[in-house]
N, C-alpha and C positions, 0 to 999 in steps of 0.2 A: 690629754685629749684637747683638741682645738674646739672651743665652744662656738656653736653656730651664731651667726649674726642675728640679732633680734628682728622680729617682724615689725615694721613701722607702718601704722595705719593712720592715714589722714582722714579726719572727719570734719566736714564743713556743712553749713546749712544756714539759711536766713534766720533772722530774729523770729522767735516763736515757732520754729520748726520742730522743737522738742529734742534738741541735741543733748541737753543735760539729763533728761530722763532716760534717753537712749543709752548714754554713756554709763549711767549708774547701773542700768540693767546689764550692759555688756560686761562691766567689771565684775558684777556679781556672778554672772555665768562663767566667766573665764577664771575667776579667782583673783583676789586682791594681790596676792604675792606674784601672780603671773603678769600683771599689768603695771606699767609706768605711765601715768597720765600727765600730759603737759597741756595746759590751757593757755591759749593766746591771751585771755583776759588778764592774766597775771603779768603781762609785759607791756601794759600801757605806760607811756611816758607820763611824767608829772604834768599836771594840768597847765602849768606855765609854758609848756612846750607844745600845747595843742593849738590847732588852727581854729579860728573863729569864723563863722559865716558872715554874710553881709549884714545880719542883724545883731552881730556881736555875741552870738550863741556858740559855745564850743561844740565842734563837730568831732565826736569820737569815732565816727564811722568812716575813717580814712586809713589807708595803709600806713601813712606817716604818723598815726597816733600810737603805733606799736614800736617798741624798741626791737626792730627787726634783727639787728646784729646779735643782740643778747638772746633772743628767742631761738635763732638758728644755731647759735653756739651751744646753748644748753641741749638742744635736740641732738646735735652731733656728739656732744660729750656722752649723753645717755646711750646713743647708738654705739659708742666706742667702749661702753662698759663702765663709765664713770658716774658717780653719784652727783646730783646737782642740788643746790639750795636756792630758794627764791622766796621773797616775801609776797604773800598774797595781796592782790589788789582789792581795795575796799570801796571802789567806785566813789572816791572822794567823800565818803561818809565820815564826818569827824567823830561820830560816836562809836565807830567800829574800830577794833584793834586788829592791826595787821599781824597775822601769824606767819612764822617762818615755815615754809614748806620744804620738806626734804624728800626728794624723789630718788629712789634706788633703782639701779639697773634691773631690767626684767626681760623675760623672753619676748614680751609684746609691748611695744611702745605705741601709745595713742596720742597724736597731736591734733587738737581740735581748736576751731576758731573760724571766723569769717574769712580770713585771708590766707589760710594754710596752703591753698592751691595757687593763689596769686603770687605768693612768695616762691619764686622758681626753685630756690635751694631746697625748700621743703617738698615741693611737688616732685622733684626728681628723686628725693630720698625715700618717698613712700613706696611700699610694696603693695598696699591696697588703698584705694581712694574711695571714700564713701561720701555720698551727697544725700543729706536728709532734707526733704521738702514737705510742704503741706500747702493747702489752699490758702491764698492770700488773706482772705477774710478771717480764716481760722487763726492764722499767725498773728494778725493784728489784735484780735480779741485776747489771745494769750499774752501778747506784749503789754497791753493795757493792764491786764490783771497782775502780771508779774511785777511791773514797774511800780504799780500802785501799792502792792502788798510789801514787796521786798525793799523798795528804794524810796517809797513815799512820794512818788511823782504824781502830780495832778494829771488828769486825763488830757487836758489841753497841751501840756508839756510833751506828753508821750506822742500825741498826734502830730505836733510840730516836728519832733525828731523823726517820726516815721516818714512823713511826706518830704521833708527837706534834707534828711541825712541818711536814714536807714535804707529806704527804697532806692535812691540814687546810687548808694554804695553797692547794694546787691546787684543792681543792673550792670555796674561797671566792673566790679572786682570779684563777684561770686558766680553769678549765673552763666557767664561765658565758659566756665570750667565744668558745668554740669555734664556735658556729653563726653568729657574726658575721664569721667569717674568709672570705676569698675562696678560699683553698686550704687543704684539710685533708689532711695526709699521714700515712698509716699506715706508720711506720718500724719495725715489728716485725721485718721481714725485709729490706726494701729501700726506699730513697726514690727510686729512679730515675724512676718514672712521675710522682711529685710534682715532682721537679726539672724534668722536661720541661715540665710544666704551668706552673711558675713562669717558666721561660725564655720560653715562648710568651706569657705575660701581659706580661712585660717588653717583648718585641718589639712587642706591640700598642700599648703606651703610648709607645714610642719612635718608632713609625711616624709620618711626617708626615701631618697631617690637611688635607684639601682642603675648602674651603667652597664 
């Protein structure tokens, strides 16, 4: 019997929109064995290949910061039923040990990250495109909290990145694709209704079609 092609879901959203929490909940609801998750974050190029801004600060919020070819190749391999291996990205934290990630093929593939729709190869491959949003002020508060707690960044560093790197990148490489998405979720307070919509859409694609 010919196995059906997996459903590929692209999920993008600005910093602090709640993508990580949404993804964890989605995987839990769908079942871990049913989902292959590929995060753009694990495809950052080495810091020596990153672009510096006019103040000599590395800007990680550019499409060129990602190994686009590697990212797209892994997604295509998964989509073709192949297992992929990739070392996780530790955000240049010398105290963190990078673990090897092994992602097995699954009926549902989720590709997430800031540039998944900007990369045309991935945009075209997606069966469902999801945009997660939240109010700007809410996202900034979340970003400050996350980067302070998880990455040890001082608030002034986070604010510099936000105003000089994060927001310009969102305006150029993310927000123009909002209207092209199948599902837009406002996660300022809750993503429950958006999650229900996504599950409904997945079930529609999985339902057998009669000719």
